[in-house]
All heavy atoms as a GROMACS GRO file, in nm:
protein
  594
    1MET      N    1  12.707  13.146   6.915
    1MET     CA    2  12.584  13.170   6.990
    1MET      C    3  12.503  13.041   6.992
    1MET      O    4  12.475  12.984   6.888
    1MET     CB    5  12.508  13.284   6.924
    1MET     CG    6  12.372  13.307   6.975
    1MET     SD    7  12.275  13.445   6.907
    1MET     CE    8  12.365  13.506   6.770
    2THR      N    9  12.467  12.997   7.110
    2THR     CA   10  12.387  12.876   7.121
    2THR      C   11  12.239  12.908   7.108
    2THR      O   12  12.197  13.022   7.130
    2THR     CB   13  12.411  12.806   7.256
    2THR    OG1   14  12.358  12.889   7.360
    2THR    CG2   15  12.558  12.779   7.280
    3ASP      N   16  12.162  12.805   7.073
    3ASP     CA   17  12.017  12.824   7.067
    3ASP      C   18  11.962  12.865   7.202
    3ASP      O   19  11.872  12.948   7.210
    3ASP     CB   20  11.948  12.697   7.019
    3ASP     CG   21  11.964  12.673   6.870
    3ASP    OD1   22  12.000  12.768   6.797
    3ASP    OD2   23  11.939  12.560   6.826
    4LEU      N   24  12.018  12.809   7.309
    4LEU     CA   25  11.970  12.844   7.442
    4LEU      C   26  11.989  12.993   7.470
    4LEU      O   27  11.897  13.059   7.518
    4LEU     CB   28  12.044  12.761   7.549
    4LEU     CG   29  12.002  12.785   7.693
    4LEU    CD1   30  11.855  12.755   7.714
    4LEU    CD2   31  12.086  12.701   7.787
    5ASN      N   32  12.105  13.046   7.438
    5ASN     CA   33  12.128  13.189   7.456
    5ASN      C   34  12.033  13.272   7.370
    5ASN      O   35  11.982  13.375   7.414
    5ASN     CB   36  12.272  13.226   7.425
    5ASN     CG   37  12.370  13.186   7.532
    5ASN    OD1   38  12.332  13.142   7.640
    5ASN    ND2   39  12.497  13.199   7.503
    6LYS      N   40  12.012  13.227   7.248
    6LYS     CA   41  11.923  13.300   7.157
    6LYS      C   42  11.779  13.300   7.210
    6LYS      O   43  11.714  13.404   7.214
    6LYS     CB   44  11.930  13.236   7.018
    6LYS     CG   45  11.852  13.311   6.912
    6LYS     CD   46  11.880  13.255   6.774
    6LYS     CE   47  11.799  13.131   6.750
    6LYS     NZ   48  11.805  13.082   6.611
    7PHE      N   49  11.731  13.183   7.252
    7PHE     CA   50  11.595  13.175   7.307
    7PHE      C   51  11.582  13.256   7.435
    7PHE      O   52  11.483  13.325   7.456
    7PHE     CB   53  11.554  13.030   7.332
    7PHE     CG   54  11.536  12.948   7.207
    7PHE    CD1   55  11.571  12.815   7.206
    7PHE    CD2   56  11.482  13.003   7.092
    7PHE    CE1   57  11.553  12.738   7.092
    7PHE    CE2   58  11.463  12.928   6.977
    7PHE     CZ   59  11.500  12.794   6.977
    8PHE      N   60  11.683  13.245   7.522
    8PHE     CA   61  11.680  13.322   7.646
    8PHE      C   62  11.673  13.472   7.615
    8PHE      O   63  11.597  13.546   7.676
    8PHE     CB   64  11.802  13.293   7.733
    8PHE     CG   65  11.806  13.378   7.857
    8PHE    CD1   66  11.729  13.345   7.966
    8PHE    CD2   67  11.884  13.493   7.862
    8PHE    CE1   68  11.729  13.425   8.079
    8PHE    CE2   69  11.884  13.573   7.975
    8PHE     CZ   70  11.807  13.539   8.084
    9GLY      N   71  11.752  13.517   7.519
    9GLY     CA   72  11.753  13.657   7.482
    9GLY      C   73  11.618  13.706   7.433
    9GLY      O   74  11.571  13.814   7.470
   10LYS      N   75  11.554  13.625   7.351
   10LYS     CA   76  11.421  13.663   7.300
   10LYS      C   77  11.321  13.670   7.414
   10LYS      O   78  11.237  13.761   7.419
   10LYS     CB   79  11.374  13.562   7.195
   10LYS     CG   80  11.445  13.573   7.063
   10LYS     CD   81  11.388  13.472   6.963
   10LYS     CE   82  11.453  13.485   6.829
   10LYS     NZ   83  11.392  13.395   6.729
   11LYS      N   84  11.328  13.573   7.504
   11LYS     CA   85  11.235  13.571   7.618
   11LYS      C   86  11.259  13.690   7.709
   11LYS      O   87  11.164  13.755   7.753
   11LYS     CB   88  11.251  13.439   7.696
   11LYS     CG   89  11.154  13.425   7.810
   11LYS     CD   90  11.011  13.413   7.759
   11LYS     CE   91  10.915  13.388   7.872
   11LYS     NZ   92  10.790  13.329   7.825
   12LEU      N   93  11.385  13.720   7.736
   12LEU     CA   94  11.418  13.834   7.820
   12LEU      C   95  11.364  13.963   7.760
   12LEU      O   96  11.301  14.044   7.830
   12LEU     CB   97  11.569  13.844   7.841
   12LEU     CG   98  11.620  13.964   7.919
   12LEU    CD1   99  11.560  13.970   8.059
   12LEU    CD2  100  11.772  13.961   7.926
   13CYS      N  101  11.386  13.982   7.633
   13CYS     CA  102  11.338  14.102   7.565
   13CYS      C  103  11.185  14.111   7.572
   13CYS      O  104  11.130  14.217   7.602
   13CYS     CB  105  11.386  14.101   7.420
   13CYS     SG  106  11.341  14.248   7.327
   14LYS      N  107  11.119  13.999   7.548
   14LYS     CA  108  10.972  13.997   7.553
   14LYS      C  109  10.921  14.034   7.691
   14LYS      O  110  10.832  14.119   7.706
   14LYS     CB  111  10.921  13.859   7.511
   14LYS     CG  112  10.771  13.847   7.514
   14LYS     CD  113  10.725  13.707   7.474
   14LYS     CE  114  10.573  13.701   7.481
   14LYS     NZ  115  10.523  13.567   7.461
   15LEU      N  116  10.977  13.971   7.795
   15LEU     CA  117  10.933  13.999   7.932
   15LEU      C  118  10.962  14.143   7.971
   15LEU      O  119  10.880  14.208   8.036
   15LEU     CB  120  11.000  13.903   8.030
   15LEU     CG  121  10.954  13.758   8.024
   15LEU    CD1  122  11.044  13.670   8.112
   15LEU    CD2  123  10.809  13.744   8.066
   16ARG      N  124  11.078  14.192   7.933
   16ARG     CA  125  11.115  14.331   7.966
   16ARG      C  126  11.015  14.428   7.904
   16ARG      O  127  10.966  14.520   7.971
   16ARG     CB  128  11.256  14.361   7.914
   16ARG     CG  129  11.299  14.506   7.935
   16ARG     CD  130  11.436  14.534   7.881
   16ARG     NE  131  11.453  14.509   7.740
   16ARG     CZ  132  11.410  14.589   7.641
   16ARG    NH1  133  11.345  14.700   7.669
   16ARG    NH2  134  11.433  14.558   7.515
   17LYS      N  135  10.982  14.406   7.778
   17LYS     CA  136  10.888  14.496   7.710
   17LYS      C  137  10.747  14.484   7.768
   17LYS      O  138  10.677  14.584   7.779
   17LYS     CB  139  10.887  14.466   7.560
   17LYS     CG  140  11.015  14.513   7.492
   17LYS     CD  141  11.016  14.481   7.344
   17LYS     CE  142  11.143  14.534   7.279
   17LYS     NZ  143  11.146  14.503   7.135
   18GLU      N  144  10.707  14.362   7.806
   18GLU     CA  145  10.576  14.343   7.869
   18GLU      C  146  10.566  14.420   8.000
   18GLU      O  147  10.458  14.466   8.038
   18GLU     CB  148  10.549  14.195   7.894
   18GLU     CG  149  10.517  14.117   7.769
   18GLU     CD  150  10.501  13.968   7.793
   18GLU    OE1  151  10.525  13.921   7.907
   18GLU    OE2  152  10.467  13.897   7.697
   19LYS      N  153  10.678  14.435   8.070
   19LYS     CA  154  10.681  14.510   8.196
   19LYS      C  155  10.697  14.660   8.172
   19LYS      O  156  10.698  14.739   8.266
   19LYS     CB  157  10.795  14.461   8.287
   19LYS     CG  158  10.778  14.318   8.333
   19LYS     CD  159  10.660  14.304   8.427
   19LYS     CE  160  10.646  14.161   8.475
   19LYS     NZ  161  10.540  14.146   8.572
   20GLY      N  162  10.714  14.699   8.045
   20GLY     CA  163  10.726  14.841   8.012
   20GLY      C  164  10.860  14.900   8.051
   20GLY      O  165  10.870  15.020   8.076
   21LEU      N  166  10.963  14.816   8.055
   21LEU     CA  167  11.096  14.863   8.094
   21LEU      C  168  11.187  14.879   7.974
   21LEU      O  169  11.180  14.800   7.879
   21LEU     CB  170  11.162  14.762   8.190
   21LEU     CG  171  11.095  14.740   8.325
   21LEU    CD1  172  11.162  14.624   8.398
   21LEU    CD2  173  11.101  14.865   8.409
   22THR      N  174  11.272  14.979   7.980
   22THR     CA  175  11.378  14.994   7.881
   22THR      C  176  11.496  14.907   7.924
   22THR      O  177  11.502  14.862   8.039
   22THR     CB  178  11.425  15.139   7.869
   22THR    OG1  179  11.484  15.178   7.994
   22THR    CG2  180  11.310  15.233   7.833
   23GLN      N  181  11.589  14.887   7.834
   23GLN     CA  182  11.711  14.815   7.873
   23GLN      C  183  11.782  14.891   7.984
   23GLN      O  184  11.838  14.828   8.075
   23GLN     CB  185  11.805  14.798   7.753
   23GLN     CG  186  11.757  14.695   7.654
   23GLN     CD  187  11.854  14.674   7.540
   23GLN    OE1  188  11.941  14.757   7.512
   23GLN    NE2  189  11.840  14.562   7.471
   24GLU      N  190  11.780  15.021   7.978
   24GLU     CA  191  11.846  15.103   8.081
   24GLU      C  192  11.781  15.081   8.217
   24GLU      O  193  11.850  15.065   8.318
   24GLU     CB  194  11.840  15.252   8.044
   24GLU     CG  195  11.924  15.289   7.924
   24GLU     CD  196  11.856  15.262   7.789
   24GLU    OE1  197  11.734  15.228   7.785
   24GLU    OE2  198  11.926  15.272   7.687
   25GLN      N  199  11.650  15.081   8.221
   25GLN     CA  200  11.579  15.061   8.348
   25GLN      C  201  11.606  14.922   8.405
   25GLN      O  202  11.628  14.907   8.525
   25GLN     CB  203  11.429  15.083   8.329
   25GLN     CG  204  11.393  15.228   8.301
   25GLN     CD  205  11.250  15.244   8.253
   25GLN    OE1  206  11.199  15.162   8.177
   25GLN    NE2  207  11.184  15.351   8.299
   26LEU      N  208  11.603  14.822   8.318
   26LEU     CA  209  11.630  14.686   8.365
   26LEU      C  210  11.773  14.674   8.414
   26LEU      O  211  11.798  14.614   8.519
   26LEU     CB  212  11.604  14.584   8.254
   26LEU     CG  213  11.627  14.438   8.292
   26LEU    CD1  214  11.540  14.396   8.412
   26LEU    CD2  215  11.604  14.346   8.173
   27SER      N  216  11.866  14.734   8.344
   27SER     CA  217  12.006  14.726   8.386
   27SER      C  218  12.026  14.788   8.524
   27SER      O  219  12.101  14.735   8.607
   27SER     CB  220  12.099  14.791   8.284
   27SER     OG  221  12.086  14.932   8.284
   28GLU      N  222  11.957  14.897   8.552
   28GLU     CA  223  11.966  14.961   8.684
   28GLU      C  224  11.909  14.870   8.792
   28GLU      O  225  11.968  14.857   8.900
   28GLU     CB  226  11.892  15.094   8.683
   28GLU     CG  227  11.963  15.203   8.605
   28GLU     CD  228  11.882  15.332   8.596
   28GLU    OE1  229  11.782  15.347   8.670
   28GLU    OE2  230  11.918  15.418   8.513
   29LYS      N  231  11.795  14.808   8.765
   29LYS     CA  232  11.732  14.719   8.864
   29LYS      C  233  11.818  14.596   8.893
   29LYS      O  234  11.821  14.548   9.006
   29LYS     CB  235  11.594  14.673   8.814
   29LYS     CG  236  11.487  14.780   8.817
   29LYS     CD  237  11.357  14.724   8.760
   29LYS     CE  238  11.242  14.818   8.777
   29LYS     NZ  239  11.167  14.794   8.898
   30VAL      N  240  11.886  14.546   8.790
   30VAL     CA  241  11.966  14.424   8.804
   30VAL      C  242  12.106  14.455   8.855
   30VAL      O  243  12.170  14.371   8.919
   30VAL     CB  244  11.971  14.348   8.669
   30VAL    CG1  245  12.061  14.226   8.676
   30VAL    CG2  246  11.830  14.308   8.625
   31GLY      N  247  12.155  14.576   8.826
   31GLY     CA  248  12.290  14.613   8.869
   31GLY      C  249  12.397  14.570   8.770
   31GLY      O  250  12.509  14.535   8.810
   32VAL      N  251  12.361  14.571   8.642
   32VAL     CA  252  12.456  14.540   8.535
   32VAL      C  253  12.451  14.653   8.433
   32VAL      O  254  12.365  14.740   8.439
   32VAL     CB  255  12.424  14.404   8.467
   32VAL    CG1  256  12.436  14.289   8.566
   32VAL    CG2  257  12.286  14.405   8.403
   33SER      N  258  12.542  14.649   8.338
   33SER     CA  259  12.545  14.755   8.237
   33SER      C  260  12.435  14.734   8.133
   33SER      O  261  12.386  14.623   8.113
   33SER     CB  262  12.681  14.757   8.167
   33SER     OG  263  12.697  14.642   8.086
   34VAL      N  264  12.400  14.843   8.067
   34VAL     CA  265  12.304  14.837   7.956
   34VAL      C  266  12.360  14.746   7.847
   34VAL      O  267  12.286  14.668   7.785
   34VAL     CB  268  12.276  14.978   7.900
   34VAL    CG1  269  12.184  14.970   7.779
   34VAL    CG2  270  12.217  15.068   8.006
   35GLU      N  271  12.489  14.753   7.825
   35GLU     CA  272  12.552  14.671   7.722
   35GLU      C  273  12.533  14.523   7.753
   35GLU      O  274  12.508  14.443   7.662
   35GLU     CB  275  12.701  14.704   7.709
   35GLU     CG  276  12.729  14.840   7.652
   35GLU     CD  277  12.718  14.955   7.753
   35GLU    OE1  278  12.710  14.930   7.875
   35GLU    OE2  279  12.715  15.070   7.709
   36PHE      N  280  12.544  14.486   7.881
   36PHE     CA  281  12.527  14.346   7.918
   36PHE      C  282  12.385  14.299   7.890
   36PHE      O  283  12.364  14.190   7.836
   36PHE     CB  284  12.564  14.324   8.065
   36PHE     CG  285  12.562  14.180   8.106
   36PHE    CD1  286  12.658  14.092   8.058
   36PHE    CD2  287  12.464  14.132   8.190
   36PHE    CE1  288  12.656  13.958   8.094
   36PHE    CE2  289  12.461  13.999   8.227
   36PHE     CZ  290  12.558  13.912   8.179
   37ILE      N  291  12.286  14.382   7.924
   37ILE     CA  292  12.147  14.347   7.894
   37ILE      C  293  12.130  14.332   7.743
   37ILE      O  294  12.067  14.237   7.695
   37ILE     CB  295  12.049  14.454   7.948
   37ILE    CG1  296  12.054  14.461   8.101
   37ILE    CG2  297  11.906  14.428   7.898
   37ILE    CD1  298  12.005  14.338   8.174
   38SER      N  299  12.188  14.420   7.667
   38SER     CA  300  12.182  14.412   7.521
   38SER      C  301  12.244  14.282   7.471
   38SER      O  302  12.188  14.213   7.385
   38SER     CB  303  12.252  14.532   7.459
   38SER     OG  304  12.257  14.520   7.318
   39TYR      N  305  12.361  14.246   7.525
   39TYR     CA  306  12.427  14.121   7.485
   39TYR      C  307  12.341  14.000   7.521
   39TYR      O  308  12.332  13.904   7.443
   39TYR     CB  309  12.563  14.107   7.552
   39TYR     CG  310  12.669  14.201   7.499
   39TYR    CD1  311  12.767  14.251   7.584
   39TYR    CD2  312  12.674  14.239   7.366
   39TYR    CE1  313  12.866  14.336   7.538
   39TYR    CE2  314  12.773  14.325   7.318
   39TYR     CZ  315  12.868  14.373   7.405
   39TYR     OH  316  12.965  14.457   7.358
   40LEU      N  317  12.278  14.003   7.638
   40LEU     CA  318  12.190  13.893   7.676
   40LEU      C  319  12.073  13.882   7.579
   40LEU      O  320  12.040  13.772   7.532
   40LEU     CB  321  12.135  13.914   7.818
   40LEU     CG  322  12.231  13.896   7.935
   40LEU    CD1  323  12.160  13.931   8.065
   40LEU    CD2  324  12.286  13.757   7.941
   41GLU      N  325  12.010  13.994   7.548
   41GLU     CA  326  11.894  13.992   7.460
   41GLU      C  327  11.930  13.949   7.318
   41GLU      O  328  11.845  13.894   7.248
   41GLU     CB  329  11.825  14.128   7.460
   41GLU     CG  330  11.752  14.157   7.590
   41GLU     CD  331  11.666  14.280   7.586
   41GLU    OE1  332  11.662  14.351   7.482
   41GLU    OE2  333  11.600  14.309   7.688
   42ARG      N  334  12.051  13.973   7.277
   42ARG     CA  335  12.094  13.931   7.143
   42ARG      C  336  12.151  13.790   7.142
   42ARG      O  337  12.185  13.736   7.037
   42ARG     CB  338  12.197  14.028   7.087
   42ARG     CG  339  12.133  14.163   7.051
   42ARG     CD  340  12.231  14.256   6.986
   42ARG     NE  341  12.318  14.313   7.089
   42ARG     CZ  342  12.443  14.354   7.067
   42ARG    NH1  343  12.497  14.346   6.948
   42ARG    NH2  344  12.514  14.405   7.166
   43GLY      N  345  12.158  13.727   7.261
   43GLY     CA  346  12.205  13.590   7.269
   43GLY      C  347  12.355  13.576   7.260
   43GLY      O  348  12.406  13.466   7.238
   44ILE      N  349  12.427  13.685   7.279
   44ILE     CA  350  12.573  13.682   7.269
   44ILE      C  351  12.635  13.624   7.396
   44ILE      O  352  12.730  13.547   7.390
   44ILE     CB  353  12.628  13.822   7.239
   44ILE    CG1  354  12.580  13.867   7.101
   44ILE    CG2  355  12.780  13.826   7.249
   44ILE    CD1  356  12.608  14.011   7.068
   45TYR      N  357  12.580  13.663   7.511
   45TYR     CA  358  12.629  13.616   7.640
   45TYR      C  359  12.520  13.537   7.711
   45TYR      O  360  12.401  13.555   7.685
   45TYR     CB  361  12.668  13.732   7.732
   45TYR     CG  362  12.791  13.810   7.695
   45TYR    CD1  363  12.808  13.938   7.744
   45TYR    CD2  364  12.889  13.758   7.615
   45TYR    CE1  365  12.921  14.012   7.713
   45TYR    CE2  366  13.002  13.831   7.582
   45TYR     CZ  367  13.017  13.958   7.631
   45TYR     OH  368  13.128  14.031   7.599
   46GLY      N  369  12.563  13.454   7.806
   46GLY     CA  370  12.473  13.391   7.900
   46GLY      C  371  12.490  13.461   8.034
   46GLY      O  372  12.581  13.541   8.053
   47ALA      N  373  12.402  13.431   8.127
   47ALA     CA  374  12.406  13.495   8.259
   47ALA      C  375  12.434  13.393   8.367
   47ALA      O  376  12.400  13.275   8.354
   47ALA     CB  377  12.271  13.564   8.287
   48SER      N  378  12.496  13.439   8.475
   48SER     CA  379  12.520  13.352   8.591
   48SER      C  380  12.389  13.328   8.664
   48SER      O  381  12.289  13.397   8.643
   48SER     CB  382  12.619  13.420   8.686
   48SER     OG  383  12.559  13.534   8.746
   49PHE      N  384  12.390  13.228   8.752
   49PHE     CA  385  12.270  13.201   8.832
   49PHE      C  386  12.232  13.323   8.915
   49PHE      O  387  12.114  13.355   8.930
   49PHE     CB  388  12.292  13.080   8.923
   49PHE     CG  389  12.302  12.950   8.847
   49PHE    CD1  390  12.415  12.872   8.859
   49PHE    CD2  391  12.199  12.906   8.766
   49PHE    CE1  392  12.425  12.752   8.791
   49PHE    CE2  393  12.208  12.786   8.697
   49PHE     CZ  394  12.322  12.709   8.710
   50GLU      N  395  12.331  13.389   8.970
   50GLU     CA  396  12.305  13.509   9.051
   50GLU      C  397  12.237  13.617   8.968
   50GLU      O  398  12.139  13.678   9.012
   50GLU     CB  399  12.436  13.561   9.109
   50GLU     CG  400  12.418  13.681   9.199
   50GLU     CD  401  12.549  13.731   9.260
   50GLU    OE1  402  12.649  13.656   9.258
   50GLU    OE2  403  12.550  13.844   9.307
   51THR      N  404  12.286  13.638   8.848
   51THR     CA  405  12.227  13.740   8.761
   51THR      C  406  12.087  13.699   8.716
   51THR      O  407  11.997  13.783   8.710
   51THR     CB  408  12.318  13.767   8.639
   51THR    OG1  409  12.446  13.810   8.687
   51THR    CG2  410  12.259  13.874   8.548
   52LEU      N  411  12.067  13.571   8.689
   52LEU     CA  412  11.933  13.523   8.652
   52LEU      C  413  11.834  13.551   8.764
   52LEU      O  414  11.721  13.594   8.738
   52LEU     CB  415  11.937  13.373   8.622
   52LEU     CG  416  12.008  13.332   8.494
   52LEU    CD1  417  12.021  13.180   8.488
   52LEU    CD2  418  11.935  13.385   8.372
   53ALA      N  419  11.875  13.528   8.888
   53ALA     CA  420  11.787  13.554   9.002
   53ALA      C  421  11.754  13.703   9.011
   53ALA      O  422  11.639  13.740   9.038
   53ALA     CB  423  11.852  13.505   9.130
   54LYS      N  424  11.852  13.788   8.987
   54LYS     CA  425  11.829  13.933   8.992
   54LYS      C  426  11.737  13.978   8.879
   54LYS      O  427  11.652  14.065   8.898
   54LYS     CB  428  11.962  14.008   8.984
   54LYS     CG  429  12.046  13.995   9.109
   54LYS     CD  430  12.179  14.067   9.092
   54LYS     CE  431  12.267  14.055   9.214
   54LYS     NZ  432  12.397  14.122   9.195
   55ILE      N  433  11.754  13.920   8.762
   55ILE     CA  434  11.668  13.954   8.647
   55ILE      C  435  11.524  13.913   8.678
   55ILE      O  436  11.431  13.990   8.655
   55ILE     CB  437  11.719  13.887   8.518
   55ILE    CG1  438  11.849  13.951   8.472
   55ILE    CG2  439  11.613  13.894   8.408
   55ILE    CD1  440  11.919  13.877   8.358
   56ALA      N  441  11.506  13.791   8.729
   56ALA     CA  442  11.372  13.744   8.762
   56ALA      C  443  11.306  13.835   8.865
   56ALA      O  444  11.189  13.871   8.851
   56ALA     CB  445  11.378  13.600   8.813
   57LYS      N  446  11.381  13.875   8.964
   57LYS     CA  447  11.326  13.966   9.067
   57LYS      C  448  11.288  14.100   9.005
   57LYS      O  449  11.181  14.154   9.032
   57LYS     CB  450  11.428  13.987   9.179
   57LYS     CG  451  11.376  14.072   9.292
   57LYS     CD  452  11.476  14.082   9.404
   57LYS     CE  453  11.419  14.170   9.515
   57LYS     NZ  454  11.511  14.184   9.626
   58ALA      N  455  11.374  14.153   8.919
   58ALA     CA  456  11.348  14.282   8.855
   58ALA      C  457  11.225  14.277   8.765
   58ALA      O  458  11.153  14.375   8.751
   58ALA     CB  459  11.469  14.327   8.774
   59LEU      N  460  11.200  14.161   8.704
   59LEU     CA  461  11.086  14.144   8.614
   59LEU      C  462  10.964  14.086   8.686
   59LEU      O  463  10.860  14.064   8.624
   59LEU     CB  464  11.124  14.054   8.497
   59LEU     CG  465  11.229  14.111   8.401
   59LEU    CD1  466  11.269  14.006   8.298
   59LEU    CD2  467  11.179  14.237   8.334
   60ASP      N  468  10.978  14.062   8.817
   60ASP     CA  469  10.870  14.007   8.898
   60ASP      C  470  10.817  13.877   8.838
   60ASP      O  471  10.697  13.861   8.815
   60ASP     CB  472  10.756  14.109   8.914
   60ASP     CG  473  10.657  14.069   9.021
   60ASP    OD1  474  10.698  14.002   9.118
   60ASP    OD2  475  10.537  14.102   9.006
   61CYS      N  476  10.910  13.787   8.810
   61CYS     CA  477  10.874  13.656   8.758
   61CYS      C  478  10.967  13.552   8.818
   61CYS      O  479  11.063  13.586   8.888
   61CYS     CB  480  10.882  13.653   8.605
   61CYS     SG  481  11.048  13.663   8.536
   62SER      N  482  10.940  13.427   8.792
   62SER     CA  483  11.028  13.321   8.841
   62SER      C  484  11.144  13.302   8.744
   62SER      O  485  11.135  13.340   8.627
   62SER     CB  486  10.950  13.190   8.853
   62SER     OG  487  10.911  13.144   8.725
   63VAL      N  488  11.251  13.243   8.794
   63VAL     CA  489  11.363  13.209   8.707
   63VAL      C  490  11.313  13.110   8.602
   63VAL      O  491  11.350  13.119   8.484
   63VAL     CB  492  11.481  13.151   8.787
   63VAL    CG1  493  11.589  13.097   8.694
   63VAL    CG2  494  11.540  13.256   8.881
   64LYS      N  495  11.226  13.021   8.642
   64LYS     CA  496  11.170  12.923   8.548
   64LYS      C  497  11.101  12.993   8.431
   64LYS      O  498  11.113  12.949   8.317
   64LYS     CB  499  11.071  12.833   8.622
   64LYS     CG  500  11.008  12.727   8.536
   64LYS     CD  501  10.912  12.642   8.616
   64LYS     CE  502  10.843  12.541   8.527
   64LYS     NZ  503  10.746  12.460   8.602
   65ALA      N  504  11.030  13.102   8.457
   65ALA     CA  505  10.960  13.175   8.351
   65ALA      C  506  11.056  13.230   8.247
   65ALA      O  507  11.020  13.244   8.130
   65ALA     CB  508  10.876  13.287   8.411
   66LEU      N  509  11.179  13.260   8.289
   66LEU     CA  510  11.278  13.311   8.194
   66LEU      C  511  11.317  13.206   8.090
   66LEU      O  512  11.369  13.239   7.985
   66LEU     CB  513  11.404  13.357   8.269
   66LEU     CG  514  11.389  13.475   8.364
   66LEU    CD1  515  11.518  13.494   8.443
   66LEU    CD2  516  11.354  13.601   8.288
   67PHE      N  517  11.291  13.079   8.123
   67PHE     CA  518  11.330  12.969   8.034
   67PHE      C  519  11.211  12.900   7.969
   67PHE      O  520  11.224  12.790   7.918
   67PHE     CB  521  11.416  12.869   8.111
   67PHE     CG  522  11.551  12.924   8.146
   67PHE    CD1  523  11.572  12.988   8.267
   67PHE    CD2  524  11.656  12.918   8.055
   67PHE    CE1  525  11.696  13.042   8.299
   67PHE    CE2  526  11.780  12.971   8.086
   67PHE     CZ  527  11.799  13.033   8.207
   68ASP      N  528  11.097  12.965   7.966
   68ASP     CA  529  10.981  12.913   7.895
   68ASP      C  530  10.990  12.962   7.751
   68ASP      O  531  10.950  13.073   7.719
   68ASP     CB  532  10.851  12.960   7.961
   68ASP     CG  533  10.728  12.911   7.890
   68ASP    OD1  534  10.740  12.834   7.792
   68ASP    OD2  535  10.617  12.951   7.930
   69PHE      N  536  11.046  12.876   7.666
   69PHE     CA  537  11.074  12.916   7.528
   69PHE      C  538  10.969  12.867   7.428
   69PHE      O  539  10.993  12.870   7.308
   69PHE     CB  540  11.211  12.861   7.484
   69PHE     CG  541  11.326  12.903   7.570
   69PHE    CD1  542  11.429  12.814   7.594
   69PHE    CD2  543  11.334  13.030   7.624
   69PHE    CE1  544  11.538  12.851   7.671
   69PHE    CE2  545  11.441  13.068   7.702
   69PHE     CZ  546  11.543  12.979   7.725
   70ASP      N  547  10.854  12.824   7.476
   70ASP     CA  548  10.753  12.768   7.386
   70ASP      C  549  10.718  12.862   7.270
   70ASP      O  550  10.691  12.816   7.160
   70ASP     CB  551  10.627  12.732   7.462
   70ASP     CG  552  10.645  12.612   7.554
   70ASP    OD1  553  10.745  12.539   7.538
   70ASP    OD2  554  10.560  12.592   7.643
   71ASP      N  555  10.720  12.993   7.295
   71ASP     CA  556  10.686  13.090   7.191
   71ASP      C  557  10.790  13.095   7.081
   71ASP      O  558  10.762  13.145   6.972
   71ASP     CB  559  10.674  13.231   7.250
   71ASP     CG  560  10.559  13.244   7.349
   71ASP    OD1  561  10.472  13.155   7.350
   71ASP    OD2  562  10.557  13.343   7.423
   72PHE      N  563  10.912  13.047   7.108
   72PHE     CA  564  11.022  13.066   7.014
   72PHE      C  565  11.071  12.938   6.949
   72PHE      O  566  11.148  12.943   6.854
   72PHE     CB  567  11.139  13.134   7.085
   72PHE     CG  568  11.097  13.256   7.161
   72PHE    CD1  569  11.102  13.260   7.298
   72PHE    CD2  570  11.050  13.368   7.094
   72PHE    CE1  571  11.062  13.373   7.369
   72PHE    CE2  572  11.010  13.481   7.163
   72PHE     CZ  573  11.016  13.484   7.301
   73ILE      N  574  11.031  12.823   7.001
   73ILE     CA  575  11.075  12.696   6.944
   73ILE      C  576  11.019  12.684   6.803
   73ILE      O  577  10.903  12.708   6.778
   73ILE     CB  578  11.029  12.576   7.030
   73ILE    CG1  579  11.081  12.588   7.173
   73ILE    CG2  580  11.070  12.444   6.967
   73ILE    CD1  581  11.231  12.583   7.189
   74GLY      N  582  11.106  12.649   6.711
   74GLY     CA  583  11.064  12.633   6.572
   74GLY      C  584  11.078  12.758   6.487
   74GLY      O  585  11.047  12.757   6.368
   75GLN      N  586  11.124  12.867   6.546
   75GLN     CA  587  11.142  12.990   6.468
   75GLN      C  588  11.275  12.991   6.402
   75GLN      O  589  11.372  12.941   6.446
   75GLN     CB  590  11.130  13.113   6.558
   75GLN     CG  591  10.989  13.140   6.603
   75GLN     CD  592  10.979  13.271   6.680
   75GLN    OE1  593  11.076  13.341   6.706
   75GLN    NE2  594  10.860  13.305   6.720
   0.00000   0.00000   0.00000
């Protein structure tokens, strides 16, 4: 697991919870399995550019916002 995947997973989880979505709800909006969302949030997998765009749209944020790791650097 890379640090990038780990940071992305933490950010994804934070944004999802801020939007009041469950992993199930986000998976439906993105068109992926709940397991895939779980793997992303745990930093096990990375996502394709296409999936990143779908996640950003589902969370009503920019793709850039998904990679703002300032809250997690140094943890």
